[in-house]
N, C-alpha and C positions, 0 to 999 in steps of 0.2 A: 504493500500500500504506500502510495506517495504521501508526502507531508507538505502542508502549507502553513505559513504564519500569516495571519490576516490582521492588519492594524485597523481597529474600529469595530466594536461589537454592537453598534447601534442598529437601528431598524434596517438600514440598507446593507450593512455588513452581514447581519444574520439572514435577512429576507431575500437577498439577491446573490451576492458573490459567495458567501458562506454556504448557501444552499446549493448553488451550482457545483461548487467544489465537492461538497459532501456527496451529492448525487453521482459525481464522477468517481466515487470511491477514493477521495483524497481526505486524509485525516487533517482536520483544521484546528489550529491553536489560535484563538482570538487573543489579540493584545489590546488592552484598553485601560484607561485611567480610572474608570468607574469601578471602585472596589466591590460594592455589593453585586453588581452585574457579573464581574469576573468570578466572584464566589459562587453565584447561582449556576453559571455555565459549568464551572469546574465540578460542582457537586452533582448536577443532573446529567451532564455530558450528552444532552440532547435537548431539542426544543421543537415547538410546533410552528408551522408556517401555514397561514390560511391564504390560499390562492384564489382570487376572485376574478371572474370574467363573466361569461354568460351564465355560469353556474359557479358554485363554491366547492372547493375540496380542501382538506386539511392534511398536510404532509408532515411527517416527523423527520427532522434532520438529526443524524447520529454521527458518531466518530468526531465529536467536538470536545474541546476543553478550552481553558482560558488562563492567561497570565496577566499580571499588571504590566502595562507597557513602560512604566517608570522603574521597573525592577530589573535585576540582572537575569531573571528567568527568561525574558524574551530574547536576550542576547544568546543565552545558552541554546535556546530553540533554533536560532538562526544558524548555528554551527552545522546542523544536520538537515535542515529543511530543503525541499526541492523547489519551493516557490514562495515568494512574498507578494502579498496583495494588500491594497489599502482601500478603505472607504471612510475617510476621516474628515472630508471637507478640504477644499483647497488651502485654507489658511493654516491648517494643522500639519500639512506636508512638511513645512520648514521645521516644525518642532520635532517630528519623528525622524528627520534626516540624520541627526547625530546618533540616535539609537541604531539606525540601520547601518551607518558607517562602522560603529563599534562591532556590530554583529558580523559584518563582512570581514573586518580585521581579525576577529576571534576565529572565524571560520578558516581563514587562510593560515593563521597561526597553528591551528589544530591539524593542518595537513590536508584538509578537505579541498580538493581542486576540481570537484564536480561542478559543472555549470549551474549557475543560479539565475533564475529570471525574476524580475521585480516588475509588478504591474500596478500602477496607480489607477484605481477605478473611480475617478472623480468627475464632477461636472466642470471640466477644465480642458482647454485645448492643449494637447501635448503635455499633460500633467506629469507623466513619468519623466519626460525630458527635463522638466523643471525640477523634479525631485532629485534627479541625477546630479544636476548642478549643485544643489544644496548638500547632497551626500558627499560629493567630492571635496567640498570645503573642509570637511571634518576628517577625511581620509589622509593617512600618511602619504606624502607626495611620492615616496618610493614605491607605493603599492598601485599607483594609478595605472601603470601599464598592465600589471597582472589583472586588475579589476576589469580593465577594458577587454581583456581576453576571455575572462571567465563569467562576468556578470552581465546579463542582458537587461537593459532598462527599456521595457516594452510599453509604448503608448497604446491607449485604448479609448474607445468611445462606449459609454454605458447608457442604457435607457431602461428604466423601470420605475413606475410611480410607487413609492413606498411612503405613504403618509404616516405621521405619528399616530399610534393607536393607543387607546386606553387598554390597560391590561385586561385581557379577556379571561373570564372565569378565574380571576385572581392569579393568573399565570403571567408574571412579569416578562417572561421570555418569549411568549407567543407574539408573532408579528403578522400583519396582513399586507399582502402584496397583490398587485394586479397580475393577471396571467401572462400578459405581454412582457417579454424582456429581450434586450439586445445587448450583447457584449462583443464588440468587434476589436480585434487586436492587430497590431502591425507585425505581420509575420517576418518582416525583414530584420527585426530588432532582437529576436530570440538568440540565445546562445545554447548550443547543443540541441537536443530533441525538443520539438514543440509539444507540450502536453496535450493529450487528447481529452478535451472536456466538452461534453455535450452542452450546447448553448453558448460556447465561445467560438465566434466566427473569425476566420483569418482573412486578411486582405493585404494587398501591397499598395493600396490607395486609401490609406486611413483618413486623410484630411477630407476626402469627399464625404465620408460617413460622419466624421466629427461635425462638419458644417451642416450636413443634412439634419442631424439631431438638434444642433444649436439653433439653426434658423427656423426649425419647424416645431418640434416639441417645446424647446425652451422659450422661443419667441412667442409662440401661441399661448403657452402656460402663463407667462408673466403678463401678457396683454389681457388675458382673461381675468387675471387677478386684479390688475389696475383698473380696468373698466368695471369689473364687478364691485370693487371697493367704492367707486364713485356712485354706483347704483344701490349701495347698501346690502349687497349679497354677502352671505357669510361663507359659503363654500364655492369651490370651483364648479361643482355640479350645478348648483343654483345659478351661477353666473352664466355658464355655457348653455343652460336651458332657456335663458332670456334671448328671444329671437334676434333682437338688435345686436346684442353682444356676439352671439354665434356668427352672425353675418360679418361683423367687423373682424373678428378673430380669423375667420376663414379667409377673408380678403387680405389680411396682413400676411398670412402664411402663403397665399398665392403670390404676393409681392416678393417675399423673401425667397420663395421657390423659383421664381423666374431667374434670380441670380444663380441658384444652384444648377438649373437647367443649362444656362449659358456657360457657367464656369466648368462644370463637370460632365456635361452631356447626359444628365439623367433623362430617362424617358418621361415625357410630359404626362402621359396617361397614368403610368405607375406612380409618379409623384403626386398626382391628384388623388389617387387611391390612398397613398400614405397620409396625406392631409386629412382625408375623411376618417381614416382609422384613428388618427390622433384625436380628432373631435369626439369620436365615439368613446375613446379612453377617458377623456375629461368628464364625460357624462356617466361614468361607471357608477351604478347605484350602490355598490358595496363599498366604495371608497369615500371616506369623509375627509376631504382635503381642504383645509381652510385657506381662504383668500389671503389672510395675514401671513401664513407660512410661505406661500408661493411668492408673495410680494415683498417679503423682508429683504433687507440689504439692497435697497434701490441703487446706491452708489456703485456697488459692484456690478449690478445688472446694466448700468449705464456706461460701463467701461468700453473703451474703443474696440476691444476684442471680444465683447460679450454679446448677448442675445438680441439687443435692440439696435446698437450702433453698428455692429459689424455687418448685418444684412443691409442696413441703410446705406452704408458706404458702398456695398455691392451695387445697389440700385443707382447710386450716383455714378459709379464706374461704368455701368452698362447703359445708363440713360433710360432706366425703366421706372414704371409707376411706383410711388412710395407714400401716397397720401395717408394710408391707414397705419403704416409703420410710424409715420410722423405723429399721428394721433396717439399711438401707443406710448411713444416717448413723452408726449405732453401729459398723458394720464399718469405715467410713472412719477413725474414731477409733482403731481397732486397727492401722492401717497403719504399718509401720515400714520405714525405709530409711536406712542409714548414709550414703548418698551424696546424700540429698535434704534440704537445709536446712529445708524446711517440715515434713517428717515429723519431724525432730529437734526443731524448735521446738514442734510439736504435742504430742509425747510429753513434753517437758519441762513444758509447761503442765499437762498431765493429772496429772503427778506432783506438781507444786508447788501447783496450785489446785483439782484435782479436776474431775470431768466437768461439773457444772453451771456452774461459773464459766468453764471453757474454752469450753463451747458458747455461753454468753451473750456472751463476748468475741469469738469468731470468727464466729458466725452471726447475732448480733443477736436470737436467741430469748430470751424471758423465762425466766430461770433457775428461776422458780417455776411455770412452765407445766406442764400435763399432758404435753405432748409431750416436754419435757426429762426429766421423770420417767420416761417410757416408754423414751426413748433410754438413759438410765442403767441401767434394768432390763435392756434387751436387751444392752447392753455387758457387763454382769456375766455374762449367759448365754452369750455367744459364746466 
């Protein structure tokens, strides 16, 4: 049986990557800072995943244990593991890089020269390449060449909606996920044998799939949240079942999709079907996904390489329609939440510097551009 160390034992870690690995007969050690969660997984060594689509099923995930990611135990596990994966959130990758570097150094010091592959499964473009840069900062310079030879840092694109769930039946480990999942990896970056994991698809054109997911699922999801927030909807399902929001979200995904079709040659009809599939996923009656969860961290979502601005830049590049994307950006500027530091910072900037300066600062758009003028006009109308 192969072994994996997976950083992040939250809902996505357990419900998505951990489940796929376990289903492929890989023994998974979760590494997390949440002490009670680590204790529960270590004690039970299994948990339930409720998979919801057109119908519900409950699967039991086995061959699992857990260690505290701040302890030496995770470094010991890395000495012999076959695979390292993460689902910690983009901001935490930099924090775990030092631990991963220590684990690699210990592994080499022990004489283990079997190939090791590391895959960051994050909502982030080329997240593993970013992690590699951080890991190398902590690695002994003399080991860089050896690590280049033996350790594969494999970029991936991941897609599965895993909303926070209340503990079902008083079981804190049970997690609910949608039946749809997509885990696409860059086959060119592996060292040694590529693991055979059902549900992990290999490609030599990863960026096409990274941007397809970013421009479609992520763009549509956050615009649903921001328009839903303005209309007082609590959940993504409520928002997408509002006919006016549904029409606008679909149009925004058509606009971002035109960029993908021109850039990567995606089939127009297949991409239209992909958009419809995503709209169906947003309306899944078994998933309670709150508008506030999907809309949080608006500054990150307004970044130049993220789900709102990157597709907009594509429409500017190709000279294609972008009216609804611009409206989505305007709606993001309206997002408020007293529990979200980014939402507070964004609203403060709007009050102190105005729309044009705020957009220029956070998005990189030219404050004198036609697009910024249109966003400002749409903001005033919302």
